[in-house]
C-alpha positions, 0 to 999 in steps of 0.5 A: 602609013600606021599612025604615029606612036604617043606615050601617054600617062608616063607620069602622074602629072602627065594626065591631067582632068579637070572637071567644068561644073558650072553649077549655079550654087544656091549657098545653102541647102543640105547638101555640101560640095567639094572640089577635090583634086586626087591623084592615084585614087579612083572616084569612088575611093574619094567617095568612100573616105567622103561617106565614111566621114561623114557617116552617110551611105555610098549611094548617097555621095553624088559625084557628076562622072568617073575619073582616071585612077592613073592621073591628077584629076579635079571633081565635084562631089556632094554630101547631104549634111545639114548646116548644124553638123558642118565641122569638117569642112577640109578635114576629112581630106586632111591626113591624105596627102593624094587628095585635098580639098579645093573649094567647098559650097552648100547647095539644095540637091545632090550630084547627079551623073552627068551634071557637068559640062564637060571634062578639060584635058592638059596631056602630055604626049610622049615620043609625039610627032612635032607640033608641025606634022600633018596629024595635030590639024586633024585633031578636032575632026569628029571622031567615033565615040567609043566607050574606052577600055577603062569601061569595055575591057575583056575583064570587065565584060567577063565580069559582067556578062556573069553577073547577066547570068546569075540575075538570069538565074534568079529571075527563072527561079520566079523573082520578077523583072528587075528595077533600075537603080544606079548604085553598085556593082549592078549599075556598074555591069549594066553600063558595062554591057551597054558599052560594049552593045554601042560600040559593036553598033558604032564599030559597024557604022564605022566600017561603014564610013557613015558613023559622023553623019546622019543616015535613013532612019537615024535618031539625031540629038543635036543634029548628031546621029546616035547608037543604042544604050540597050534595055526595055522598049523599042529602039526608035531607029528606023530604015538604014539605021535600024537595019544596021543596029540589027546587024550589028546586034544579032550575034548579042541577042541572049545579052540583049534579051537578058538586059531587057529583062533586068528593068534597064530602060533603053537610052541613046549616046551620040555616034561621033563627037569632037574636042572643043578649044583643041590646042598643043604645043612643044615641051621638052619631054613632048607635046602638050594637048589641051581639050575638052570634051563632053560628059561620057565622051573618052580622052584615049578614044579621040587619041585612038582615033589619030595615034597609036597609044602605048599607056605606061601607067599599065605593066607591060 
């Protein structure tokens, strides 16, 4: 039986994401923190606006994670901005009706990627089954923690492989191994490729039916099995888990080798996640679904595990 069809993002307001930072602000320091609500803009659009208004480089803008463009989202940004140069506060967004500053704070250091506790989602699903249907009782189960299509799309993977080929050509021309950097397109391409490889390993674990529980040789984080974010260094997985990784990544050996030479360090990511504080209720236009996910987990991946998802914000 096919999963039920749901429509997402039928309007900008039908997809809402709020970042739960839970950071104890110092109330002083060299960094200004803005809590920003945006719509029809991605995170980098706001970061560029802040960099221009505060006359700093884009790499100096801090944010905990990337948020959807076709949505109403709230997230924190940090800017290095001395107290004696503090005339702007909310004014740098005054001319833009698609973004507004809800709160500002001062703190002692830059906001780092992944520093938030969770993302809180409020989604309107059009055409969803009746709230009494069985599918809703299964939504709080463990689901495969795939990177979503926002990152691992055919277009992104093609661009990332092209970048990797250029990087390898530069290396063969005599340049030394690179050092990992987060900023710029380099970091994005590395992230896309590492995500693609992680998804390949997870896909194999899903096919074998063991993605949600530990097997022999697994590397666990808080009791949850993990998969590789490829880079330099040997995978710590052993036994059965290592063999699954080896088989899943066999078609990607060229990419694995090239990633190692970029200087990116090997990491791990949970293979499975579970939504928290999940609620749903009927609306005139569909079913509203509320839940929270930890940093790095995708709401679209959760939905795709239970529904056939149609994104109305994308051209048909």
